[in-house]
N, C-alpha and C positions, 0 to 999 in steps of 0.2 A: 504494500500500500504506500502510495506517495505520502510524504510528510504533510503536504498541504491538506490532503484528504483526511489524514489522521487528526490534524488540528481542527478541521471542521467538525468531525465526529465528536471529538472531546468537548468542544464548545457547545454543540447542540445537546449532547447527553447531559452536560452539567447545568446549563442555564435555560434550556428550552426557550431559546430566544424568539422574539417576534421578528427579528432581522439579524442576520449574521453574514458578514463578508470576511473572507480570508484571502488576502492578496499577496502573492509571492512577488516581492520587490527585489529579489536577488539579482535580477538582470541589470539593475541600476548600480551595482556595487562591483568591486574588484574581486569577483569570484569566477570560477569556471562556468561556462555555459551549462544550463540545466541544473544549477545548484538550487538547493532549498535551504537557505541560511538566513534570509532576511524576510520578515513577514509583517504585514499590517493586518490587524484584526479590528473589526467593527462589530460590537455585540450590543444589541438592544434587548433588554430584559427587565421585567418587573422586579427581579431579585436585587437590582441595584438601587432601588428606592431606599432613601434614608441612609445611604452609604456615601462617604466622600470618595474622591478619585483614588487616594492611596488604598483604601479598603477594596475598591473595585478592582484595581490593578492586582492586588494580592490575590483576590479571588480568581482572576484570569490566570495568573502565574501558577496558582495551585492546580487549576484544571489542566494546565499545559506542562506540568512538571516533566512528564515523560517525553513530550515533544522537545522541550528544552534540552533534555539529556541526549536526544538523538541528533543534535547538531544545530539547533537554532542559535544563531549568533546575535541577531537583533530582532526585537519585537516591538512594533509600534501598537499601542493599545488605545482604542477609543471605545468607551463604554457609555451607554445612555439608557435611561428609562424610556418606555414608550412615549411618555409625555414630552420629555426632552427631545427625543428624535422627531416628533411631530413638528416641533418648533424649528429645530435645526435642519432637518431633512438632508443630512449629509455629513461626512467626516472631512476633516481638513486634508489637503493634499500633502503628501510627504515631501520634504525638501530633498534636493539632489544630494547624492553622496559626494563628500569631499575627502574621503579617506583614501588610504593607500596611494596608488599612483595618480590619483586625481587631484592631489594637493598641489598648490602652487609651490614651486621650488624657489628658495631664496638664494 
């Protein structure tokens, strides 16, 4: 099973989300083609109500502990309640990678 699919499965099983996006952003980083190392997750679930961002992120990291151990290097987490999502209607765009060989040299 692809790591991306495993992440989707874990998020859906844990949160029963109203909305869930898992985006492999590895292609925008200094990794080999086809890598599964950098992900963005957007999870909309009622279970996030009355929880701050740190608590929400800890919940997501808990759900994805095995995925992290399988080689996830970076994880952008965006969590919303259904009411927050209705107002926001989208997650922010990830910034471009400036790591590795993409950094300006002095």
